[in-house]
N, C-alpha and C positions, 0 to 999 in steps of 0.2 A: 876266516870266513868261508873261503873256498873249500877247506877241509870239512867244515860242518855241512855245507851244501852237498858235498860228495857223499857223505855218510847219512844223508837224510833217510828217515824210515818210511815204510810203506804207508803209514797213517797220513803223512803229509801228501803223498801221491793220491790217496783216496780223497782227501779234502780238496786238492786241486782239481780232481776229476769231477766232483759234484759242484764246485764253484765254477761252473761254465756259463755260457751266455744264457742258458735256460734259467739258471739261478738268478742272474741279474734281472732278466726280463720278468720272471714270475714275481720276484720280490718287489720290483719297481711297480708293476701293475697292482699288486696287493696294497702297497702303501699309497699309491696315487688314487686308487678307486675306493679304498675302505679305511684309509688312515691307519691308526695303530690297532684296529680291531682284530686283525688276523695274526698278530705277532705270536699268540699262543701256539698257533700251528707250527711256526718255525722253531719255537722252544721244544715242543713235543718231538718234532722231526729230528732235532739235534740229539736229544736224549735217546730216541729210538735208534738213530744211526750208531751212536756209541755202543749201545747194548748189542746190536746185531753184528757190527763190525768187530767188536771184541771177541764174539763167538767165532767169527770167521778167521780172525788172526790166530786164536787159540787152536782152532782145528788145523790150520796149515802148519803151525809150529810143532804141535804134539805128534800129529800123524805123518808129517812131511808129505802130505797129499793135498791136492786141491779139492774144492767142494764137489765138483763134478765127478772126480775120481772116487771120492768117498761114497757118493750116491750110487755109483755103479757097483761098488763092492757090496754096499748094504742091500741093494735090490737084486743082486745077482741071481738068487734062486726064486724070486717072487714072480707070480704069474702076471703081476701088474707092471713088471719091469719096463717093457717096451711101450705100453700105453702112457706110462708116466714119463718116460724119456721123451717120447714124441711131444707130449704136452709141454714139458720144460723147454725143449729145444725150439719148438715153434713159437711159444710165448716169448722166450728170451730173444730169439732172432728177430721176430717182428717188432718187439719192444725196442730193441737196440737199433734196428733200422730207422724207426721213428726218432729215436734219441739222436742217432747220427745225423739225420736230416736237420734236427734242431741245432746240433753242434756246427754243422757246415753253414747253415743259415746265419748263425750267430757270428761266426768268424767273418762271413761275407758282410754282415752288417757293420762289423768293425772297420772294414776297408771303406765301406760307404760313408761312415762317420768322418773319415779322414779326408774325403773328397766330396764332390757334389753327388747327391743321390741320383742314381740312374739304374733302370732295370737291366740294361745291357751290362753295366759294371757288376751288378749283383750276380747275374748268370755267369759271367766270366770268372768272377771271384770264386763261386762255388766249384766250378770246374778245376781251377788252378789249385785251390785248397785240397780238393779231393785227390788230385794227382800227387800233390806234395805229401799228404798223409799216406797214400798208397805206396809211394816210393820209400818213405821212411820205414813203413812196416815191412815191406818186401826185403829191404836191405838190412833190416834189424838195427838201423842207426838212430831210431827214435830216442833211445836213451841219451844220446849225446846232446840233443836239443831240449830234452825234457826239463833240465835244470834251468835253462834260460827261460823257458815258458813259465816255469814256476815263479821265477823272479818277476816277470812281467805281470802275472796274475796277482802277485803279492803287491806290486805297485798300484794296481787298480784297487785292490782291497784297502791299501793305505789311503788312497784318494777318497774312498767312501767314509773311512773312519775320520779323516780330517774334516770332510764336509759335514759329517754328522755333528761334530763338535762345533763347527762354525755356525750352522743354522739354528742352534739352540732349540732342540726339540722339547715338546711338552713331556717332561719326565713323569708326571702323574698319569697322563693318558698312556704313555709307554708302559708303565708298570701295570696298569689295568689291562692293557692289551695282552701282556705276557701271562697274566695270572687269571684272567677271566675268559674262558672259552665261550665263543659265540659265533654263530654262522649267519650273518645278515642275508637278506633275500638276494639271490643271484650270485652268492659268493662260494657255493659249495664246490664248484669246479676249480676255483682258485685255491681253496683249502687243500684239495687233493693234489693240485699241481705243486703247491708249496712243499707238501710232504714228499711228493714224487721227485722233486728237484734236489732234495737233500738225502733221503733214504733211497739211494739208487740201487735197484736189485742186482745189476750186473757187478757192482762193486763188491758184493759178497763173494763172487767167484774170483774176482781180480785180487782181492785182499789176501785170501788164503794162499793163492799161488805166489804172490809177491813176498809174503812173510816167509814161506819155506825156502825161498831163494835168498832172502836177506839173512835169516838165522837158521841154524841147523840143530841147535840144542834147546831142550825144554827149559834149561837154566836161564834162557833169555826171555821167559814168559813175562816177567815184570817189565822188561824193556819194551816188549811189544805192546803191553797194555798201556804203559805210560805214553808211548808214541801215539797210540790210537786215541786215547782220551784227550791228550793235549792238542793234537792236530785237528781232530774233528770238532773239539770244543771251540777252538779258535775259528774254524770254518763256519760253525753254526753262529757264532757271535757276529761274524761278518755279514751273514745273510740277514740277521736281525737289524744290523746297522743300515744295510741297504734299504730295507723296507721302511725303517724309521726315517731315513733321509728323504725318501720319496714322500712319506706322509707329511713331513715338516715343510717340504719345499714345493710339492705339487698338489697334494690333496686339497680340494676346495677351490682350485684355481680355474677349473673348467677345461684344462688341457686334455685333449684326447691323444694318448700315446700311440703312435702308429709306426714309429721307426726309431733308429738309434739316436738321431738328433734330438728327438723329443725326450728320450731317456737321459741324454746328456744334460738337460736343463737342471736336473737335481744337483749337479756338480757346479753349476754356475755361481752360486753364492761365494765359493772359495776360488775357483779357477777361471771364472769368466769365459772368454772365448776359447781358452785353452782346454775347456772341459770336453770338447769334442775329441781332442787328441787323446786325452786321458782315457775316455771311454772306448775310443776306437782301438787303441793299442791293446787295452785290456781285453776287449771283446775278441779281438783277433787271437791273442794268446790263449784265452780261455777256450775259445772254440776249437783251435787246432790241438791243444793238449787233450781236450775231451774227445775230439774226433779220432784220436789215436787210442784212447783208453777203451772206448765202447767196442770197437772191432777186436781188440786184444782180449777183452773179457769174454766176448762171444766165442772166439776161437779156443780159448782156454776151456770154457765150459763144454763145448761140443766135442773137442778132441778127447777130453778127460772122460766124458760120459761114454763115448764110442770106443774108448780104449786105444786111441791112435797115439803111438809113441813118437818121440822126436822133439816135443816141445815147440818153442818158437822157431826152431830151424826147420821144422817139418813143412813140406810143400803144401800138405793138406791144411795145416794151421794157417799158413799165409793166404791160401786161396779163400778160406772161410772169412778171414779178416778183411780181405779185399772185397769180397762179395757184400759185406755189411756196408763198406764205404760206397760201393756202387749203388746199392739199394737206397741208402740215405741220400746220395746225390740225385738220383732219379726223383725221389720225393721232394727234395728241396727245389728242383727245377720245374715242378708242376705249375708254378704260377701262383700258388697259394701264398698269402702274405707271410713273410718270415716269422713275425711275432706269433701268428696263428699256429704255425708249424711247431715252434718252440714250446708254446703253451700246451699244445696237444701231446707232445712228447712227454712232458712232465706229468700230464694227466694219465697217459698210458703206463708210465712208471708207477704211479700211485695205485693203479688197479692191479698191476702185476706183483707189487710188493708182498701182499699177504700170502700169495701162493708160494713164492720163493722162501719167505720167512718161515712158513710151516715146514717146508723140507729141511731148512737149516736147523730148526728146533728138534726135529726128529733125529737128525744126524748127531746133534750135540748131546743126545742121551744114549748113544751107542757105546756101552762099556767095552765091547770087544775092539773098538777103534780108539777110544780116548782114555780108557782105564779110569784112574782117579781124577782125571781132568774133565769128566763129563759135567754138564750143567748141574748146579745145585738148585734147591727150591727157589731161591731168589731170582736166579737167572731165568729159570723156566717161567716164573710168575711174570716177570717184566716182559719176557718174549711173548707170552700169551696176550698180555695187555696191548702190546704193539700190534699183534695180528688182529685182535678183536676191534680195536679202534680203526685201523686202516680198512679192514674188511667192512666194518659197519658204515664208514663214510662212502665206500664204493657202492654198497648195496643201496644206501639211501639215494645216491645219485641216480642209479639205474631205475629205482622205483619212481623217483621224481620224473625222470625222462619218459617213463612208460605210463605216467598218469595214476600210479597206485598210491602216490603220496602227495 
């Protein structure tokens, strides 16, 4: 068992990164407020994640370069090089700072769920978790606890799967929700958040870098694909089960979800008063693991784009990662409700996604980089569909907010 955990592939780490507190929050709110209606968004997000992350994994394995490094090579002679780099860096940094705030808030909510809710406790928890994540990144020892966090997140996932079976959901409504896309009034932001919590833009940078570290030969391409499809498929299934559990146990009850204790109620049919502990431990583990992943991905992307050598041992790499934690902590300490921060972070991810996905698609068609491993027509078609759908949802939201729709 320990040997299998030791040899876990990058796909599992990507799945653990997107199954953070934001995922539990967004899925719970979707199920609690709209029942099974928005499950189609999670199914789409899971398929979209597999499509894009497979491209990222293939890029890292074939070229032995990260996505940021490949972009720098591709745009080296272009007059648009620095404008595009600035756009990517600013968008990625700001998006990850918001995402980091959601991670820290979620981990703090986990501690709150284990004790009496207190604003002072929440603020203290954010500071302590930020310092812990910062020390792990600076010392490079985060890999040593990563497996433990994965196990804790897996336990939370198991709790939701068990509760899903226990509450006996309406399978007919569940199937309809999965296969019939609809956007009820007021749910568009939630739809984008559900997609943003699963198809996380920074994971595209993180996956390529993780794969080239794990495997060095293109002969391992099938292993990388299997790892990606299996891990992310299971992760997507868990998100669907979380939303379905909330739909079965909370939707229609009139409960207004404002904290971790409210979210824990969906686990009560199986775990009773112990549901707080299950959610609290899982939230803390998910928040801490994701709070390490977001700064890592930002540092990978920025150092690769800027051509800074040294990898994770570089001082610049570590300072960039720490600055993301600091920015996230400042946002988390503003006094805004943690659930609002978490949902806003997923929304920001959803808007950033089509921009990063377009760059990935362009890279995956560079024969001078990938040779015969460039995208085929099917990969390009599926990638374009993902970009069109996500961009269309974002444009629709902007038009609604400005009164044009």
